[in-house]
C-alpha positions as CSV (number, residue, x, y, z in Angstrom):
1,X,6.3,-26.4,-20.8
2,X,2.3,-28.2,-20.5
3,X,0.4,-25.9,-19.7
4,X,-3.4,-25.3,-19.5
5,X,-5.8,-22.8,-20.5
6,X,-10.0,-22.5,-20.7
7,X,-11.7,-20.3,-22.2
8,X,-13.4,-19.4,-19.2
9,X,-16.1,-21.9,-18.8
10,X,-16.9,-21.4,-22.4
11,X,-19.3,-24.9,-24.4
12,X,-19.3,-24.8,-27.8
13,X,-22.6,-26.2,-27.1
14,X,-24.0,-24.0,-25.0
15,X,-25.0,-26.9,-22.6
16,X,-25.2,-27.7,-18.7
17,X,-26.7,-29.8,-15.2
18,X,-28.8,-27.9,-14.1
19,X,-28.1,-29.9,-11.2
20,X,-25.2,-29.5,-10.8
21,X,-24.9,-25.8,-11.4
22,X,-27.4,-25.2,-8.9
23,X,-25.2,-27.5,-6.7
24,X,-22.2,-25.4,-6.9
25,X,-23.8,-23.1,-6.2
26,X,-25.3,-23.4,-3.9
27,X,-21.6,-24.6,-2.6
28,X,-20.1,-21.6,-3.2
29,X,-22.8,-18.7,-1.3
30,X,-21.9,-20.7,2.3
31,X,-18.5,-20.4,1.5
32,X,-19.7,-16.3,0.9
33,X,-21.8,-16.3,3.6
34,X,-19.3,-17.5,6.0
35,X,-16.4,-15.8,4.9
36,X,-17.2,-12.4,4.4
37,X,-20.3,-12.7,7.4
38,X,-20.9,-16.0,10.2
39,X,-17.2,-15.9,11.3
40,X,-16.8,-12.5,11.1
41,X,-19.9,-11.8,13.4
42,X,-18.3,-14.6,15.8
43,X,-14.9,-12.7,16.1
44,X,-16.8,-9.3,16.4
45,X,-18.1,-7.6,18.8
46,X,-20.7,-4.6,19.1
47,X,-18.1,-2.3,18.1
48,X,-17.3,-3.1,14.9
49,X,-13.3,-4.3,16.1
50,X,-12.1,-7.6,15.7
51,X,-11.7,-10.2,18.4
52,X,-9.7,-13.4,19.0
53,X,-8.3,-13.3,15.4
54,X,-5.5,-16.4,15.9
55,X,-9.0,-18.5,15.9
56,X,-11.0,-15.5,12.9
57,X,-7.9,-16.8,10.8
58,X,-8.1,-20.7,11.1
59,X,-12.2,-20.3,10.6
60,X,-11.6,-18.8,8.1
61,X,-9.0,-22.0,7.1
62,X,-11.7,-24.4,7.0
63,X,-13.5,-22.2,5.4
64,X,-11.7,-22.7,2.3
65,X,-10.7,-26.4,3.1
66,X,-14.7,-27.5,3.4
67,X,-14.9,-26.0,-0.6
68,X,-11.8,-26.7,-2.0
69,X,-11.1,-30.0,-0.9
70,X,-14.6,-31.1,-2.9
71,X,-12.5,-30.3,-5.3
72,X,-9.5,-31.9,-5.3
73,X,-8.2,-34.4,-6.6
74,X,-8.5,-38.2,-4.6
75,X,-5.5,-38.7,-3.5
76,X,-4.3,-35.7,-2.1
77,X,-5.6,-34.5,1.3
78,X,-5.7,-30.6,3.1
79,X,-4.3,-29.5,5.8
80,X,-1.7,-26.3,7.8
81,X,1.6,-27.0,8.4
82,X,4.9,-25.9,7.6
83,X,6.5,-27.5,3.6
84,X,10.3,-28.8,4.3
85,X,13.6,-29.9,1.8
86,X,16.6,-31.7,2.0
87,X,18.1,-29.0,1.3
88,X,17.8,-28.3,5.2
89,X,14.8,-25.3,3.7
90,X,11.5,-24.2,5.8
91,X,8.7,-22.7,5.0
92,X,6.5,-20.3,7.1
93,X,3.5,-21.6,8.5
94,X,1.0,-22.3,5.5
95,X,-2.5,-22.0,6.0
96,X,-3.4,-24.8,3.2
97,X,-1.3,-27.5,2.2
98,X,-2.7,-29.9,0.0
99,X,-0.5,-33.5,-0.6
100,X,-0.8,-36.4,-1.9
101,X,-1.7,-38.4,0.8
102,X,-1.1,-41.5,-0.7
103,X,2.5,-40.8,-0.4
104,X,3.3,-38.9,2.1
105,X,5.1,-39.1,5.9
106,X,4.3,-36.8,8.1
107,X,6.2,-35.4,10.4
108,X,4.7,-33.9,13.7
109,X,6.2,-32.2,16.4
110,X,3.7,-31.2,19.0
111,X,1.2,-29.5,17.0
112,X,3.5,-28.9,14.4
113,X,3.1,-31.1,11.3
114,X,5.3,-31.1,8.7
115,X,6.0,-31.9,4.8
116,X,8.4,-33.3,2.0
117,X,8.3,-30.7,-0.9
118,X,8.2,-33.6,-3.0
119,X,4.6,-35.1,-2.8
120,X,3.4,-31.0,-2.5
121,X,1.6,-30.2,-4.7
122,X,-0.2,-27.4,-4.1
123,X,-0.8,-24.4,-1.2
124,X,-2.7,-21.8,-0.5
125,X,-3.3,-18.6,2.3
126,X,-6.2,-17.8,3.7
127,X,-6.2,-13.7,4.6
128,X,-9.0,-11.5,5.0
129,X,-8.8,-7.7,4.6
130,X,-5.2,-7.1,2.9
131,X,-4.2,-3.1,4.3
132,X,-1.5,-2.5,2.0
133,X,0.7,-4.1,-1.1
134,X,3.7,-4.5,1.1
135,X,1.4,-6.6,3.4
136,X,0.4,-8.4,-0.4
137,X,4.1,-9.0,-1.8
138,X,4.5,-10.2,1.8
139,X,2.4,-12.8,0.9
140,X,3.2,-13.5,-2.4
141,X,6.8,-13.7,-2.1
142,X,6.2,-16.1,1.0
143,X,4.7,-18.6,-2.6
144,X,7.6,-17.6,-4.7
145,X,10.4,-19.7,-1.8
146,X,7.8,-22.3,-1.9
147,X,8.4,-22.5,-4.7
148,X,11.7,-22.6,-4.7
149,X,12.4,-25.5,-3.0
150,X,10.6,-27.5,-5.0
151,X,13.8,-26.9,-7.4
152,X,16.4,-28.1,-5.1
153,X,15.5,-31.4,-4.8
154,X,18.1,-33.8,-6.2
155,X,17.5,-37.1,-8.3
156,X,14.3,-36.5,-7.7
157,X,12.7,-40.1,-8.2
158,X,8.9,-39.7,-9.8
159,X,5.8,-41.9,-8.4
160,X,3.1,-39.6,-10.7
161,X,3.8,-37.5,-13.6
162,X,1.1,-35.9,-16.3
163,X,4.3,-35.5,-18.1
164,X,4.7,-37.7,-21.0
165,X,8.2,-36.4,-23.0
166,X,10.9,-39.0,-22.4
167,X,14.3,-38.2,-21.9
168,X,16.9,-40.3,-24.5
169,X,16.6,-43.2,-21.8
170,X,12.8,-43.4,-21.9
171,X,12.5,-42.0,-18.5
172,X,9.8,-39.1,-17.5
173,X,12.0,-36.7,-17.4
174,X,11.5,-34.2,-13.9
175,X,11.8,-30.0,-15.1
176,X,10.4,-27.8,-13.1
177,X,12.0,-24.8,-15.0
178,X,9.8,-26.4,-18.3
179,X,6.9,-28.4,-17.1
180,X,3.8,-26.3,-15.5
181,X,2.6,-29.7,-14.0
182,X,6.2,-30.4,-12.8
183,X,5.5,-26.9,-10.6
184,X,3.4,-26.6,-7.4
185,X,0.3,-23.9,-7.5
186,X,0.0,-21.9,-5.6
187,X,-2.5,-19.3,-4.6
188,X,-4.6,-16.4,-2.3
189,X,-7.1,-16.4,-0.7
190,X,-8.2,-13.5,0.9
191,X,-11.7,-10.8,0.8
192,X,-11.0,-7.9,-0.3
193,X,-7.7,-5.0,-0.8
194,X,-8.6,-2.1,0.6
195,X,-6.4,-0.1,-2.2
196,X,-6.6,-0.3,-5.6
197,X,-4.1,-2.4,-7.6
198,X,-4.4,-3.4,-11.3
199,X,-3.4,-6.8,-12.2
200,X,0.3,-5.0,-14.3
201,X,0.6,-4.1,-10.1
202,X,0.4,-6.6,-9.2
203,X,2.9,-7.7,-11.1
204,X,5.5,-5.1,-10.3
205,X,5.5,-6.0,-6.6
206,X,8.3,-9.3,-7.4
207,X,11.4,-8.3,-8.2
208,X,12.2,-7.6,-12.2
209,X,14.7,-10.3,-12.5
210,X,12.7,-12.8,-11.1
211,X,11.3,-15.5,-13.8
212,X,7.8,-15.9,-14.2
213,X,7.4,-19.7,-13.1
214,X,7.9,-18.7,-9.4
215,X,4.3,-16.1,-9.2
216,X,1.5,-17.1,-7.6
217,X,-1.5,-19.3,-9.7
218,X,-4.1,-16.8,-8.8
219,X,-5.5,-14.4,-6.4
220,X,-8.9,-14.5,-5.2
221,X,-10.2,-12.1,-4.6
222,X,-13.6,-13.0,-2.9
223,X,-15.2,-9.5,-3.3
224,X,-14.1,-8.4,-5.6
225,X,-13.0,-11.5,-8.5
226,X,-9.6,-13.2,-9.7
227,X,-6.3,-12.0,-10.5
228,X,-5.0,-14.9,-13.2
229,X,-3.5,-14.6,-16.5
230,X,-4.3,-14.9,-19.8
231,X,-3.3,-14.4,-23.6
232,X,-5.4,-13.1,-25.5
233,X,-9.0,-15.0,-24.7
234,X,-8.0,-17.2,-22.8
235,X,-8.1,-17.5,-18.6
236,X,-4.3,-19.9,-17.6
237,X,-3.6,-21.4,-14.5
238,X,0.5,-21.3,-15.4
239,X,1.9,-17.8,-15.4
240,X,3.8,-18.6,-18.8
241,X,4.0,-20.6,-22.2
242,X,6.3,-22.0,-23.3
243,X,8.8,-20.6,-25.4
244,X,7.6,-21.6,-29.3
245,X,4.2,-20.8,-27.8
246,X,4.0,-17.3,-26.9
247,X,6.4,-17.2,-23.5
248,X,5.2,-14.8,-20.4
249,X,0.7,-14.6,-19.8
250,X,-0.2,-10.9,-19.0
251,X,-1.5,-11.0,-15.3
252,X,-5.5,-10.4,-15.7
253,X,-9.1,-9.6,-13.8
254,X,-12.3,-10.7,-14.2
255,X,-14.3,-8.8,-11.3
256,X,-16.9,-10.6,-10.0
257,X,-19.9,-10.1,-12.4
258,X,-22.5,-12.9,-11.2
259,X,-21.3,-13.4,-8.1
260,X,-19.6,-17.2,-9.0
261,X,-17.9,-16.5,-11.8
262,X,-14.5,-16.3,-10.1
263,X,-15.1,-18.5,-7.5
264,X,-15.5,-21.4,-9.6
265,X,-12.7,-20.8,-11.8
266,X,-10.6,-20.9,-8.7
267,X,-12.9,-24.2,-8.1
268,X,-11.4,-25.4,-11.8
269,X,-7.7,-24.8,-11.2
270,X,-7.4,-26.6,-8.0
271,X,-9.1,-29.6,-9.7
272,X,-6.1,-29.3,-11.8
273,X,-4.2,-29.3,-10.7
274,X,-3.9,-31.9,-7.6
275,X,-5.1,-34.1,-10.7
276,X,-1.9,-32.7,-12.8
277,X,0.9,-32.1,-10.5
278,X,4.0,-33.9,-10.1
279,X,4.6,-36.7,-7.4
280,X,7.7,-37.1,-5.7
281,X,9.9,-39.8,-3.8
282,X,10.2,-39.0,-1.0
283,X,14.0,-40.1,-0.2
284,X,13.4,-40.0,4.3
285,X,17.7,-40.9,3.9
286,X,18.2,-37.5,2.3
287,X,16.1,-35.5,5.0
288,X,18.5,-38.0,7.7
289,X,22.0,-38.2,7.4
290,X,24.4,-35.3,6.7
291,X,26.3,-36.0,2.9
292,X,30.1,-35.2,3.8
């Protein structure tokens, strides 16, 4: 399975672009200030109680969208809505849907938007303070179901693929059970956890027999750091490698040491995922006609 790893922004020549670094830091500072401070002040009474929780959540979704869309591939747009497939599958409402804007027929019913799974490349959920392990488990299992929807596509036609391994007939293959970029990248953003939990304990929230490819890719805890996967000193976008390269990766937590690095990680990962994830052709007939 093709995968991506990075040495935590290591540069062997120890070089960086100062202007770009300052611009990144400014964007991250604004993001953290808006997410952690300004948005909460807007929707909090003088006694500290939260008001208009729905609008509060929508505001934080907009803040995330404003940052993440700057690091998406040019063919990708962001929205909120529901993910569907041709097998009557439909997700719960998702906060951030990254989709291929050139090949996605977007269906609206009233104020609700529906996105075919074939052209969805990334899904993000935006939370405030996650209050319990059960709440975290519920959010993660929600993302699992969307990843499973990707594998229910019959006779997929490939529009764009980073997989360079053709089948015997010379056709680029689509195998999400083998190739990471044929899978959907999923992540969770929150202000913080109100409880202590290790990366291993997060991994234990999943069913024991769940294949690793269905698990989340990143969890961004803005105040504390980022949860991702590792093989020694390398951080990876995806929770598994090809069996010949080591199989399942270990969950890991990178703490928020300088206020920037954990957010840089998820921005880099979103950039790579939106550039590389396979785009499939949406066959409208599969959605419209009932197969006898």
